N, C-alpha and C positions, 0 to 999 in steps of 0.2 A: 498791759499798759499801766500807767501810774494810777489812774482813777480806780482800777479794779484790784489793786494790790491788796493782799491780806496784811493787815496791820495788827500788832499787839498794842494794848492800851499802855499808857505811861503814867500811872497815878503817882502822886507825890509819895516819896518813901524816905524813911530815915536810914535805909541801908545804902551805903556808898558802894559803887562798883569796885571790884578788885583793882588795885593799882596797875597790875600787869595788863589787864584788859583795857584800861584807859590809855596806857602807853601803847598798846597794840593799835588802838584806833588812831592815835596821833601819828604813829609811824605810817599807817595806811594813808592818812591825809597828806603827809609830807612826800609820799611816793607819787601822789597824783596832784594835779593842779587844775585850775579853771581860769577861764577868761572873764574879766569883769564885764565884757560886752555881751555876754550870753543871757542877759536878763530879758528873755523874750518868751513867747508861748511854747509850752511843751505839752503836747497831747491834751490841750484844753486848759492847761494851767500854766502859771509862770514858772520858768526855770528859776530855781533857787538853790544856790550852793550851800547846802545845809552844814557842810563842814566849817563854814565861817564861824559858827557858834562854838566850835570845839576849842576850849582854852585849857592849857596845861594848868594843873593845880585846882581845877574845879571838878565837881562830881560828874562823871561822864553820863550818868543816868539822866542828867538834866540837859544833855546836849540834843540838838535837833536831830531827829531821825534815829535816835538810840532808844531802845527799850530794854529795861532790866527786869529781872525776876523780883517779884515783890518780897520774897523771903530771903534769898541769898544775895541779891544785888548783882548776880552774873548778867552779862550782856546776852540777851536772848533774841534781840531783834535789831537789824540795821537796815534803815531805809535811806539810801542816798540816790534815789531815783530823781530824774530831772535836775541833776546838779551840774551837768555838763563837765563831769570829771574827765580828765584826759591823762593818758599815760598807759601803763600796762600793769597787770597783776601776775607777777611771776611766781615760781614755786616757793620762793623765800618770803612771800608777802606776809606781813604780820596779820593780815586778815584771817589767815588760817590758824592763828593762835586762839581765836575766839571759839573755843571748843564747845561752848554751850549754845551757840547760835541755833535758833529754831527758824528764824525768818531772815532772808537776805534778799534785798531788792536793790539792784544796781541798774535798773532800766533807764534808757534814754541818757546814756553817757557816751563817751568816745574813747574806747580803749585801743584805737589805732590798728585794728585787724589782728591783735594779739590773740593767741590761743587761750582757751580755758585751761587753766592749770589742772593737771591730774590730782594735785594735792587737795583739790576741793572735796575729794572723797573722804577726807578726814572729818569733815563737818557732819558727823553721823546723826546729830540731833535735828538737822534741818527738816522741816516739814514744808517750808515755802521757799522757793528759789525762782527769782525773776531776773534774768539777764537779757531781756529783750531790748532790741534797738540800741545796742551799745557797741556796735562795730567790733564784735568778736569775730574771729575767723579761724579757718583750719578745721581739723577734725575734732569732734566732741570726744573727750577722753572716756574710755570705758569705765573709769573709776566713778563716774557720776552715777553708775548703777549701784554703787555701795550705799547710796543715800536711801536706805530702805524705808525710812519714815516719811519720805516726801509724799505730800498730798497734792501739791501744786508745783508744776514745773513749766516754766515759760522761757524758751530759747529763741523765740520768733524774731524775725527781721534782723538777722545778722548775716554773716557770710560763712555759715557753718555747714559741715557735712557730717552725717552720721553713717558709720560703716555698719554692715549687716550684723556683725558679731556684737557690736556695742548696743545696737537697737534691741537685739534679742535679749541681751542681759538686762537692759533697761525695763522692757515690758514684763520680764519674768520676775525680777527682783523687787520692783516698785509696786508691791501688791496693794498699797494703800492709796495709790494715785487716783485722784478724782478729776484733776485738770491737767491736760497735756497740750501745750501750745507750741507747735513747731512751724509756724507760718514762715514761708520763704527760707526754710532750712532744706538743704539738699538731701533728699531721701532716695535718690535714684539708685543707690546701692542696696536698698533693702527690698525684701519681697513682701507685698501687701498681706500675704497669708499669715505672716508673723504677728499681725495685729490681733489675731484671735486670742492671743495670750494676754491681752490687756485685762487689767483687773475689772471685776464686775462692779467695783466702786466708781468706775469712770462716769463722770457727769458731763465733761466738756472736752471734746477732742477736736483740735484745730490743726489740720494739715494743709491749710490754704497755700497754694503755689509752692508745694514742697517737692515738685519734680518726681513724685512717686509714680511708678509705672507697673502695669500688670492688671490683674483682676482683683477687684476689691471684694473681700469676703462679706457676704450679706449677714453673717452672724453678728457683725458689729452693730447693725441696725437694731438688733434684738437685745443689746446689753440692757439689763434691767433698770439701771439708773441714768442712762444716757439722756441728757437734756439738750445738748448742743453738739452738732456734727458739722464741721466745715471742711470740705474737700475741694472747694472750687479752685479753678486755675491749674488743675493737673490734667492736661489734655491728653496724656498717655495712660490715664487711669480708666479702666473699663469696669463695668458692673451693671447690676440691675437692682430694682427695688423689690423687696420681698412681696410675693404674691399672697402669702397667707401667714397667719400667726404673727402678725406685726402689730403689736400693741405695746407702747412704751411711753414714758413720760417726756418724750422728745418735744422740745419747744422750738428749736431752731435747726433747720436743715438747709445746708448750702452745698449744692453740687454743680453750680454753674461752671461752664467751660471745662467740663470733663468729657470723657468718652462713654458715659453711661448711656444705656440704650434699653430697648424693650418698651413695653407698655407701662403707663402709669396705672398701677393696680387699684382696684376698688378698696384694697386694704388700707390705702392712705387715709381713708375716712375713719379708721380706727384710732388715729393719733389725736385724741381728743384734747391734748394739751398744746398741740402745734400752734405756734404763733407766726413764725416766718418760714416759708418754704421757697427757696430759690433754686430752680433746676433749669435755668436758661442756658442756651448754648451747648446742649447735649445732643443726643441722637434718639430721643424718645419718639415713639410712633404711636399710632392708634388714636383713640378719641379721649376727650377729657371726661373722667368718670364723674357721674352725678354725685358720688359720695363726698366730693369736696364740700358739699353743703353741710356735712357733719363737723367741719372744722370750725366750730363755733367760737374758738378763741383766736382764730387767725387774723392777723393784721396785714400781712403781705403774702400774696400768692403770685409767683413769677414763673411761668412756663415758657418764656419767650425763646425764639430761635431754636426750635426743634423741628420735628417732622410730623406734628400732630395734624390729624385730619378729622373729618366728620363735623357734626353740628355742635354748637355750644349747648350745654344742658339747658333745657327749656324752663325748668322749674327748680329753682334753688332758693332755699330760705335758711335762715340760721346764721348767716355770715354777718352778724350784727356789728362786729368790731373791725371788719375788713376795711383797710384804708387804701391799699394798693393792689390792683389786679392787672397783670401784664401777661397777655397771651400773644404778643406780637410776633411777627416773622415765623409763622407756621403756614399750614394750608387748610385752615378752618373754613367751613362753608356754611351757607344758610343765613338765617335772619340774625339780626342783632336784637336779642330778647330784652324785654322791658325791665326784667328784674335787675339787670346790671345798673340801671339808673335809680333804683329805689332802695338800695342798701343804705342804711342810715349813716354809717361812718365812712362810706367810700369817698375818697378824695381824688383818686387817679384811676382811669380806665385806659388801657393801651391794647387795642386789637389791630394795630397797623400791620401792613404787609401780610395780609392773609388773602383768602379768596371768598370772603363773605359777600353774598350778593343781595342781602337785605330783604326787604327794607328795614329801616330802623323803626322798631315798634314804638308807638306813642307811650308815654308814661305820665303819671300824675303826681305821685308822692314827692314832696319836697325833699331835698337831700343836701349834702355838703360837698358835692362834686366840684373839684377845682380844675381837673385836667381830663380832657376827653380826646383820645387820639385814635381815629378810625381811618387814617389815610392809607392809600395804596391797597384798596380793596376793589370790589366790583359792586358796591352797594348802589341799588337803584331806588327810584321813587323820590318823593319829596322829603325835605328835612322837616321832621315833625316840629310843630310849634313849641312843644314842650322843651326842646333843646334851648330855645331862646329865653326860657324862663329860669334857667340855671343861674341865679343871681350871684353865686359865689365863683362862677367859672373864671379862671385866669388863662386857660389854654384850651383852644378848640381847633382841632385839625381834622377836617373832612375832605382834604384834597385828594385828587387822583382817584375818583370814583365815577359812578355813572348817575349821580344825583341829577334830578330834573325839577322842573317847576319854577315858579317865580318867587323870589325873596324880596320883600319890601324893606327898604333900609330902616324903617321905623321899628322893624321886628328886633333889631339889635339893641333897642333902647334900654332894656333891663340888664344888659351885660355890663354893668358899671365897673366890674372888677377885671374884665377881660384885658389881658396884656398881649396875647398872641392869638391871632385869628387867621386861619388858613382854610380857604375854600377853593383853592385853585384847581385847574384841570378837571372841571366838571362841565363839559362842553354843552350839556343840555340844560344847565342852570342859567337863569337870567336874573337881573337885579333891576328894580325900579324904585322911584321915590314914592312916598305916600301921596295921597291926594292933596294934603297940605304941604306945599312946597317949602314953607318956612319952618322946617323942623328945628326945634330949639334944643333938643337933647344932645349930649356929647358922650364920648367914651373916654373919660379922663385918664384912664390907666393904660390905654392902648399904646403898645410900643411897635408891634409889627402887624401888618395887614397884607395878605396875599390873596387877590381875587383874579389871578392870571387865568386866561383861557376860560372865562365864565360869561362871555357875551355882555360884559358891562359896557354901558354906553354913556355914562356920566360919572363925574367924581362924587363919591358919597358925601353927603352934606355933613355927616357927623365928623368928618375929618377936619372941618374948619376950626374946631376947638380941641383937637387932639394934640395938646402941647408936648406930650411925651413921645409922640410917634417918631421912630428912628428908621423904620424900614417900610416901604410902600411898593407893592408890585401889582400894577394894573395892566400888565402886558397882555398882548394877544386878545385885545378887546375891540370895542367899536366906538371908542371915544373920539369925537370929532371936534374940529375947531381949535380954539386956543385954550391955554391954561390961564385963567383969569386970576387977578389978584385975590378975589374972594375965594376961589377954589383952593388956593395955596396958602390961605391965611394961617392954617394950623400946622404948616410944614416946616416951621423954623428949626426944629430939632432933627430934621431928616438927615440920615447918614447914607442910606441906600434908597435910590429911587429908580424903578424900572417901569417905563411907559412905552416900551418898544412894541412894535407891531400893532399900532392903532392908526388913527386918521388925523392926528394933530397937525395943525398948520402953522401955529404961531406960539411962541413963548415970550410973554411980555417982559418978564424979569425972573431972576433966580432968587426967591425969598429965603432959600435955605443957605445958611452960612457955614455949616459944618459938613456939607455933603462930601462923601468919599466916592460913591459909585453913582453915576448918572448915565442911564441907558435910555436913549431916545431913538434907537435904530428903527428903520422901516416904518417911518411915518411920512407925512407930506409937508414937513416943516420948510417954510420958505424964508427968504431974506438972507442976511449975513449971519455968521456964527456968533451966538451970544456966549461969551466965554464964562464958564462957571467959576465959583470961588476958588481961591488958592489951595483949599484943603482937598480938592478933587484928586482922586487916585485913578479912577476909571471914568473915561469920557468917551462914549460911543454915540455918534449921531450920523452913522452911515445910512445909505439908502434913503435919502431925503431929497429935497429940492433946494438945498442951500446954494447960494451963489456969492460971487465976489471973492475977494482975497482972504487968505487965512490971516486973521488979525495978529499983529505982533504981541498984543496983550496976552495971547495964549502962552507966552513965555513966562507969565507970572505963576503958572501952575507947577511950582517947584517940587511937588510931591507926586506928580503924575506918573503912573506906571503903564496904563493902557490908553492909547489914543487912536480912535478909528473915525476918520472923516471920509471914508471911501464912498463911491457911488453917489456923488453929488455933482454940482455944476461949478465947483470952485475953480478959480483962475488965478493968474498972477504967479509970483514966485513963492517958493517955500521960504518961510522966515529963516533968517540965518541962525537963529538961536535953537532951531528945532532939534538939533542933535545933542545939545548940551545944556538945555534949560533945566532938565531934571536928571539928576544922577540915578534916579530910580527907574527910568524908562525901560519897559520890558517889550512893549508891542507898539509899533508905529505903522498904521495902515492908512495910506492916502490914495489908494488905487482908484482907477476909473473916475478921474476928474480931468481938468484941462490945465493942470499946472505946467509951468514952463520955466525955462532958465536952468541954471546949473544946480546940482545937489551939493550943498555946502559941505566942505571938508572939515566938519567939527564934531565928529563922533568919538574923539579921543577919550572922553570921560563917560561914555555910555557903556559902562562895564556890565550892566545887567541886560542890555538889549538882546532880545531873543529872536524877534521877527521884524524885518523891514520889508514892507510891501508898497512899492511905488508904481506898480504895473498900470499900463494904459493911461499915460499922461503925455506931455509933450516935452519932457525933460531932455536936456542935451549936455554936452561936455563929458568929462571922464567920470568914472566911479570914484567916490572919495576914498583915498587910501587909508584914512583914519578908521575905516571899518575893521581893519586888521587888529585894532585894539579891543574890539568887542569879542572877548574870548569865549562867551557862551552863546554867540549868535548861531541860530539854527536855520533861519530862513532869510534869503536875499532874493527878492523878486522885483526886478526892474524891467521886465518885459514890456513890449509894446510902447517904446519911447523912441527917442532919437539920440541915444547915448553913443558917443564915438570914442572908442578906447580899444586897447588890446585886451587879450584875455587876462582876467585877474588871477594870475597864478598865486599872488600873495594871499588870496583867500583860502588857499589850501592848507594853511597852517592853523585854521580855526578847527579845534578838535570836535566840535559838536555840529558843524554845518551839515544840515540834512537836505536842504532844498536850495538849488541855485538856478534861477531862471533869468536868462539874458535874451530870450527870443525877440525877434522883430525889432532890432536896433541897428546900429552901424558899427558893431564890433568887427575888428579886422585882424589879419595876420595869423601866424601859427598859434597853436594853443599854448605852448610853453617852449622856451629855448631848451636845448638838449641838456644843459647843466642845471636847469631849474628843478626844484623839488615840487612835487605835485601829489601830496598825500591824499587830501579829501577823504579821509578814512571813514567818516560818518555819512557821506553823501548817499542819498536815496533817490533823489530826483535831480537830474541835470538836463536843462533845455537850452541849447545854443542855436536853435533853428532860426532860419531867416536872418542871417547875418552875412558877413563877408570874410569869414574865417578861411584860411588857406593852409596848405601843407598837408602832411600825412597824419594818420592817427597812430602815433608811436605807442609801442607797447608800454613804455614807462608811465604813460598817463593813467593806465587802467590797473596796473599791478597793485597799487596800494588802496584801491577802493574796497576796503574790507566789508563795509555794510552791504555791498551788492552781492556778497557771497553768503550772507547769513540767512538761514532758512527756518530757524526755530523760534521766532519771536511771537508766536501765538500762545505760548504757554501761560501767559498772564491775561488771556482774553483780548477782546478788541481794544486797541489803544490808538489814539489819534495824535497827530502832531499838533501841538498847540498847548494852551494852558487853561486855567479855570474859567477865565472870562472870554476866551476866544479860541477858535479853531482855525488854523490856516487853510486857505483854499488856493487852488492852482488849476490852470487850464493845461491839459495834456492832449497831444495828438495821438489817438490810439484807434485802431480798427477803422481807419479811413476818415476819421472826423475829429474835430476838437471837442473834448469833453471837459466840462467844468466840474472839478471835484470840490464840493463844498466842505467836505471833511476828508482829510488824508489819513488813511490807515498807516500806522507806523511800519506795517509790513509791505506797503506799496513801494515798488521800485520802477523807475522809468528813465530812459536815456534817449534824448532826441537831438541829433546833430544834423538834421535835414536842412536842405536848401542853403547850403554853403558852397564852398569851392574846395572841399577836401579831396585829396587824391591818394593814390597808393592802395594797399590791400586792407581788407577787413582784418583786424588783429585777431589771432586765434585765442588770445587771452580772454576775450569776451566770453568764451565758453565757461569760464570760472564763475560767471555771475548767475549762480543758481537760484537767486531770488528775484532776478529782473523779470518784470512782467511786460514791459513795453520797450522795444528797441526800434528806433527809426533813424536810418542812415540814408534815406532817400534824397534824390535831387542833389547829388554830388558827382564826382568824377572818379569814384572808387573802381579799382581794377582787381584782377586776380580771381581766384575761386572763392566760393562761399565756404568758409572753414567748416570742416566736419565737426569741430569742437562745439559748434552752436547746438548740436544735439544734446549737450549736457545741460542746457538751460531749461531745466524741467518745469520752471514756473512761468515760462514765457507764454503770454497770451496774444501778443500782437507783434509781428515782425514785418518791417517795411524796408526793403532794400531796392525799391524801384528807382528808375531813372538814374542808373549808374552805368558802368562799363564792365560789369562782372561777367566772367565767362566760366566755362567748365560745366560739369553736371550739377544737378541739385543733389546734395549728399543724402543718401538713404538714412543717415543718422538722425535727420530731422524728424523721422517718424516717431522717435522716442519722446518728442516734445508733445505729449498728449494734451497739454493745456492750451495749445495753440488754437485760437479761434479766428484769427485774421492773419492772412499771409499775402504780401504783395511783392512779387519779384518781377513785375512788368518792366518792359523797356530796358533790358540788359542784353547780353550776348550769350545767354545760357544755351546749352545743347543737351541732347540725349533724352532718355525716357523720364517722364515725371514719376516720382515715387508714388505708390498707391498703398493704401492701408491707413488705419487709425484716422486721425483728423484730416489727412490729405484727401480723403474721400468726400469731404464737405466743401472743398474749395472749387470755385468755378473758373471759367476762362479768364476773368478779369485779374486773377492772381498771376497770370503768365503772359498776358498780351504783350506783343512787341519783342518776343524771343522766338525768332522764326525757325530756330533749329531745335526747338523742343517738340516732343511727340508723346502720344499716349493720352489717356483720359486726364482731364475733361476736354482736352482739345480734340478737334475732329481729325487732326493729322495722326495717322497710325504710324507705328514704328516697325522697321524691318527687323530681321533676326539679330542684327548687330546693334540694336538699340538706337538706330538713326531713323529720321523721317524717311518714308519711302520715296519721296520726291521733294525737291525744293518747292516750298509753297510759293504761290504767286504773290508778288508784292501788292499789298493793298493800301499801304500808307507810305508817306514819305519816309517815315522813320524806318520802315521795313525795307524800303528800296535801298537805303544806305547800307543795309546789312547783307543783302543777297549776294553782292559781289564777293563776300568773304566765305560764302557757304561752301564752295568747292574746296578752297584752301583748308577749311575746317575739317571737311570729310577726309581729305587726303591725310591730314595730320592724325586723325583718328585711326586711319588704317596703317599708320606707320611711315608715311611718306613725308618729305619736307618740301614745301613749295619754294623755299628760298626767299620768300618775301616776308618782311617784318610787318606785323600788324601795327599800324600807326597808333592804335589805342591800347596796345598791350603793355 
């Protein structure tokens, strides 16, 4: 970088630079150019086009960035770093005429991806070469290895690649090299073993993010003069730390985000000069050696995101200069030792995401701690009083532990500098006020407070004067009553407020003017909706006791992205603006109210709308056709209303539609006309049940439902349909009952066409739906056989074909559906032996009732040798009486005879 560049001094001299060298510099300047708009910061300093001072006819030794030899006047140094030079340096560049150059710094310019010219090998006097961050590209020429006097070489942060041959020549020939920086240079073609040829003079080796692969030779750690080693960001680079004979002047060690593994050896304590050690994001195992206490000069120790186990060292001293300690995201256990809080220079402790079970040992010595992160552990016991004495603390996170006891709000009074305070998800922790209710202290620096799930039953009084507070989370508590004007006095700067899952009943006013996220879900708030300020982006007040109409003033929320008013007692019509008042709207949830009237057709500009849930209201009329403009719409749920319309084939063109619920409305007619397109390629859940649809289930409807066929979506772990602030929910009829899915796994698939008037056969193409878990076609007038292809639906857990007119045998292929937990084939006209084996052995009579021609277990009717019932069963219900007349015809057909009579249901 510019700040660390090696510079030669430029004392006043009576020796003028040779005219040919001055001319070469001017020609170099004329081949490049700069923009006058580039006077901005460059690596901590201002960009400055030094070539501006180069004037023909003047001594070049006096030009900015030029250094001349005190005796001969030859140009020996050129520093044009941070000049924002643009252009390219080709083979004919006059720069290569400066044969006496010893130092060349062209860092932080823009050479447009041009290659480094092989002619650079002519500058054989160079000892310092810095071409970093200058947009060079392509292969590094092997001629750079001719610069045998180089001590400093920096090619970092370009788009360069070094071939194996070039690198081998470079490390073999540059025997005086002490600094080699190749950060973000592509070294994927070299073998790490070739590094052992590096000169013993090496002091600084930087291969950060160099794509180097293979096993790193541990001999490099033992280079006698090595002070800085940076290998971080090479995730295909493996290796281990030396177990013995490791003693060097190493000051900085960066191995983060590599594939280094093994134990952290005791020998690390021999690195008496070590100041910074970052080995996070590797695969280190074992315990943390107590020898780290020998690192008396260390300022930063980072072992985060490894697989370290065991207890923290119980007695460590000597880390007098340590400022940062990060052992987060491991599997450390045991207590939190007091020595961590008594190191005199320590400013940041991070032990988050471990298995520490505590308790936190009390401590007494004052210190300079500013950040303490112990979240996501299993720490039990009380928070020691000494934590609240850390007057310099700016960040305290003890969330998601097993802390217990009672914390009085006045215990926070000495944390005058605290900005971020997180104690959430400690369900055994409780908070109370001090005996003196009029606490006068405040936390003037507090910006974020999270006491979620901590049994808090009142608003902390110190919040009344927290003018900088931007985020407040008191959710999952026991706060009752109203938000008073006094409680919210200091909330004027709030941006995010979460009071969900409490017992609030009233909100008198919204004192916050810049709020963006307001979450009041799951309270007992009464009265009409109090519309928040126009800045609001997330407004959730679902599961309360709100009543009355949705006020038209809600249309003033022009920045709104998420709106949830579900599960209230709202009535009246939906405001006509609700589809287009915010072009940013992503999520609209009004379900489980008593809203009535039509859904206004004004979604044409809702281009970001992802989820629309109007379930369980009293809405009527047609579906708004403008929904077809919502190109990223994933969920349409209008079930349990009184909507009267034909099937919305036009929604099939939405490429991301995953859930379509039309159940329990007044939809009618066939699904789609024969010439209609019906892609629905992303559909995962479709519920058309309890409507008045007619016609057949044509094959063309199902062929393009590609998402129903995908079975490999678990490779990224559990994922749910929804977004950051919400998860969609839906009710699905499965296994004989309605099941409310509060969170919908993206792998879940369900199809419910039950309780309509569909007729015709069950399409064989359904067998292609290998990820479908629920199929319900019951209570229709379907005929024909059960397709054997259903045996291919290996993920199917619930199959309901009851109350149709299906005939034929139960296909043996269904035995292959081993996930099947619920089967209902009752009240059809099926015949023959019931298959046995696998999950079929778990189904009882209820799966087959009303099929008088079935036999075999679990029924009491046994089968004859030909697979038929031994005798016609006696009619026991009206439904069965209707079928006994056809039993003789059925048996004759089975034996190869024809009765000559046409089955009226066939």
